N, C-alpha and C positions, 0 to 999 in steps of 0.2 A: 412648563417647562416639559408637562407633558406634548403639548401640540408642538412644541418642537421638534421632540422622539419621535411621534407621529409621524414628521414628516421626513426626519430621514431614514423610520421606517419603509415608507413609503418607495421611498429615492434607491434602498438598496435593493431591497424588491425587485427593480426593472431593472437592477445589473443580471450580467450574468451569471449564474451555478458559482462557479471558478472564483468572481467579483465576490460572492455572498458570504464567506470564509468569515471572515474578520468582522461577523456584525457586532461580538462585542463590542471592537475595539470602535466602530461608527460610533457605536450608542456609548459607548465613555467621552470618546468627543463633544460629540450631541451634549448631551449632558453637563461637560463640562462650559459647553459655548453659551448652554443655558443660561448659566450660572452667570457668565460674564457679559450674557445680554443685560439681567436682570442686574446689574454692579454699576453697567451704565447707563440702566436706564431707571435707575432712583437720583432723589433727591441728592443732591450735592449738597454738603457743609462747604460753612463758606471757604477754611483753608482747604478743602480738594479743592474746587473750583480755583481760589486762586492759585494754587499747583498745579493744576491743568491747563491757565492762563499762562504760568511758567515755561509751561512742555511749548505751548504753541507759541510765542516772543523764542525760545530757542532757536523752534524751527521756521521762522521768519527768519529769524540774522540770519540762521546759517546761509542763508540765499539770498542777503543783500547785509549792508551794513551800516553804521548809522553816520551821520554824516558829521563832520569833523569839527562844525563849529561850535564850541561850548557855549558861546553866549547865547545862538540861533535857541541850541537843545535847556539851557534854560529860561529865556523868554517863552518855548509851546507850553513847558511843563507847568512854567507858573499861571500861563494863563489858565491852563489845563486844568488844575488845578483847587484855582481858585472858581470854577466853572464846579468842578464836581462837589466844591461845597453845599451848593446848591441845591445838590439832586438825594433821591431816597434812599444810596446806598453812599452816605458821606464816609463811610466807616471804612469802606475798601481803602487797599495799597493803593492809590490812585500812581500811576505813573504815566509820561508823554516823554515822545521821542517825536524827532524828524528823522530820516534812512534814505539817504543819497542814492536818489533814484530819480530819471526825468521821471517815470509813467507818473499819471497822475492817479492818487488812491491814497486812502485812511483807512485802517483796521483799529478794531478792538477787537481785546482778549477777554477771556472769559476771568474774571477777579478785577477788572483797572488797569491795566496796561495796553494804553494807543501810541500807535505810533502814525503820524500821516509824512506821506511821499517830501520831499523841496521841488518836486514839480508841481506839486498844487499849492507847494504854498506861494513859491513865483508867478501863478496864476490868479491870488488872492490880492486884495488891495488896500483890507482895512481887518484892523483885530476885530470888529465885528466879524468878517467873516470867516477870520480864525474859530473864533468863538463859536462859530453856527458849525464851522466841520467838528469842530471837539467834541460839542454836546453833542449834535449828531450822532458822535461816537459812544459817547457814556449811557444815550438812552440806549440803546444798544446791548450794555451793560448793564444798563437798572434792570430790564426786562427780560434779563436771560438768553437772549437771542441766539447766539452763537453758540452757547451750551444746548442748547435744545437743540440746534442745527447737526453740531455733532451728535451729541446721543442720539440723533434719527438714523443718520447714516453711519454709525459706528450697528448699531439692530440692523438693519438693515445689509448689510455688509457682512453681519454674520451667517445671517437665513441665506443670504446666497452662497457662501460659502459648506453651508452644511452640505449644497449639493455637491460642490468640489472635494468635499473629502470624500465624499462617497464612489462619487465616479473617478476618484484619483484610482480606485485598489483596479482598475480593470487597463491601466496603463503604468504600473506600479508604483513605491514608494517615493513621497518626497520630502524633504529636510524643512526644518527650520519650525515657525509657530505658523497652523495652519487658518491659523483666524487673522491673524493680525489686531488682538484686541491686546492692550496691557491692564496689568490690575494698576498700576499704579498711575496716580492721574497726571503728573510730570508724562510720562511714558504716550499715554492716549496724547496728550497734546503732540508732544514730536508726532506720531504717526499720524493724525491730521491732515496735519501740515503736508508732508512726505506724502502721501494719499491723496493729496489734494481736495478734500474733504472742507477745509477752514476754507478755502478760497473761492468755492461755487458759490454761489447766487443764494442769499435769505431769501425767504416769502416775499411776495410781494407786500404783503399788509405790514409786513415786519421793518420794512424802510418805513414805509409811511406815517408809522406810528413814532418810529427815530423820530423821524423830520419835525412832527406835531410837537415832539417834544423836547425836543431840540431847540425850537424857537420860547418854548415855557426855560427851559433852562437857561438860556444864552439872558431874556428879560430880567431872569431876578440876578443873574451877575450883574446885570447894571447896564449890558450892549443892547443897542437897535435891534431890535426882532426881525426886522426884515433885512441881517447879514444872512441869512440860508437864501431870501430870495433872490440875493445879488452873488449869490452862489450857484445858485441851480441856472440864473440867466445865464452864469459865463460858461456852466458846460454846458449848454445849450449848444452854444456857438465855439464849445473846442472840438480838436479831432483827438480821438487818441494812439495820440504817437509817445511815442517815448515806449521801453521794454519794462517788458512784465504786464501781469497782469492789471488791468486799471479797474477803474473806477466807473468804465464802459461798461465794461464786462459781470459786473456783478450787482452793477443796481440798476432800478426801473429810470426809462427814458428821464433826462434831466425838466423835456417839456410836460410828460405826465407825472411830474413832481413836484412841478410847478402849480399845477392845474390840482389838483389836488389839497397844497397848503392853501392855497385861496381860496379856501373855503371856511379858514378857519382865522387868517390876520387881519382882519377886520377887528377882531374883536383885544388886538394888539395896538392897537391906532394909536392907542394914548402912552403908548408905549418905546412909540419912534421917533422919538425926542432926545431917546440916550444915546449914547456919545458912540460914533465909530472907529474914532481914532485913528483915523489914518497915517499922521505923523508918527507917530507911536510905531509902529507894523514896520513901515518903512525904514526908519532908520535900525531898525534889525533884521529884517530878511532883506538880504542884492536882492536887486531887480538882476 
């Protein structure tokens, strides 16, 4: 907090004298921001992580809607929950759904909510491929990748806004929440979507880790572990058509992911005889 306050003093000192009259207010806002940054950076409890995820989900569903096919929703939710039983955070309140968009994408929210687009579903060929997609998103939740990304972005934006707050005195007062940070976890989640934080690409290392974990989770669930390789091969051939942010915008290139995955796949050859379940998938997912 002392470092943040010192940064505010430096910014304020660089302003004209007329803009420095309210230094006490600047310092108070800066200290308040530092407290909020500490709040965002601390270790979230599981209930807080779940609440944050609910906020993110609300933000996502504010821009799109769930697919109206109840049978499809039940099917994807059943496959996802089965896979979640085989991960290291099976105790989370896992929930899986399909959003009605032709964009090719899937999202994992902190706390265990996973959404997959209908546009992606229509390009898959089997339940083992669906399992691979869901397992990749489950892995993100297990490793708290989105949570870490949201916390990092909130901290960075708060630091940047310290300068904005001081500089604003040169051009007049401004209303609203100067820093855009909410104390409630759900509010933080909604803001993360509104500000575009949630839709930013994750670190490449996180995506590769989620791919590796996805193969393990799918194999544990009894699926052909090569389902993910099949999905990546499909994505390598697909184009980013459809509206909205797509998997092509937020993930490393599919050929790069395939190259990374090839390093570990020989260890899973003994599980390659596990089922792909193409017929069951086709009975539910309309082509």
